[in-house]
N, C-alpha and C positions, 0 to 999 in steps of 0.2 A: 398676242398670246404669250404666255409665260411658260417656260419649260419647268417642269417640276423635277427636282433631284431628290432621290431617296437616299438618305444617308443613314448608316447604321447608328443607333443609339443605344445607350445603356438602359436597361430595364431595371428599375429599382422596386423591390417589394418591401412594404413596411407591414410587419405584423404586430398589432398593438397589444396582442394578448399572449404573446410568446417571447421567448429569448431569441435574439437574432444572431447568436454567436455560434462557434463551432462546438461540437459535442464534448470536447476536451476541456472546456473552460471550468472554472471554479463553481460557477452557479449551477452547472448541470451534473456535477459529480454526485454520486450516491453517498448519503450519509448512513452510517452504521449505528446500530445500538450495541451495547456491551455484550449481548449474547449472540450477535450474528456470527456465524461461521464464515471465515475468510480463507482464502488461499494466497500464499506468497509466491508470486511468480519468479521466474529466473532473473528478472531485473530488480528484484526486491520490492516490488509494488504490491499493493493489496488488491485482490479481486474477490467478488462474491463467490462463495464456494458453489460449484456447479457439479451436480452428480454426472451430468452428461459429458463433462470434460475429464472426469476421473477415469481415464483410459481403462486400465484393467480392473482396479478395485479402489475402493475408498481408502483402504490402508496404504496402498502404494502412493495415492495422491497426498496423503497426509505426510508420508515420509519425504516426498518430493518438496512439499511446502516447508517442512522442518529444515530440510537441506538448504533450500534457498534462503530461509531466515537466518541460518547460521552463516552462510556465505556472506550475506548482507552485513550481519553484525561483525564478522571477521574483518571485512573491508572497512566499515566504518570506524572500528577500533584501531585499525592500522593507520588511519588518517590522523589519529590523535595519539599515536604511540602507546595504545592501551594494551593490556594484557587480556587475551581471550580467556585464559584460565581464571583469572581474577574476576572477570565480569560473569563468567559461567557460574562461578560459585555464589555470587550475589543473585543470580537469576534462577538458582536451582529450584526453588519452590514454584515458579512460573513454569519451568520446563517440566517438572513432575506433574503439574496440573494438566498441561497439554498432553503428556503421555498417558495419563490416566483416563482422560476424556476421549482420546483419539482424534482430536480436532483442535484447531486454533481458532479462537474467537477474539473479538476486539478487546475484551478485558485483558487477555494475555498480551496483545500488542501494546495496549496502554501501560501495563505493568512494566514491560521491557523498555518502553519509551521513557517512563519516569525514572527507571534505574539508570538508563543511559544519561539523562540529565543530571542525576545525582552523581554519577560517575565522573562526568565532565567537569562538574563544579568542584569536586574533590581534586581532580587532576590540575585544574586551573587555579586552585586556591580560593575560589569564591566560597561564600557562605550561604 
């Protein structure tokens, strides 16, 4: 008679119809359209705007998101020795649009990103 030894083994699941990666990877991130409203969190990352997360009021959440956006811009401009006032002047139209709508959408973020790229090209002398 032979003794049977039970040894723990790894169990591997293979799902052929889904992604087997963590929820933070690139393939699982939400894609936004130009008119989607977003919230800029305290780490400078975009989140889908959620009414339930807007603690007291939507206006307060908007002001927090703007504050987080400005802090992020200030930090990024400091990395390239950029002037916050100079960049603010270039982004004035985008900021006025955000204020008039009372929300931040992807079109605003795209506009700021394009201005940032243009600003960096000018600072580095690229054409």
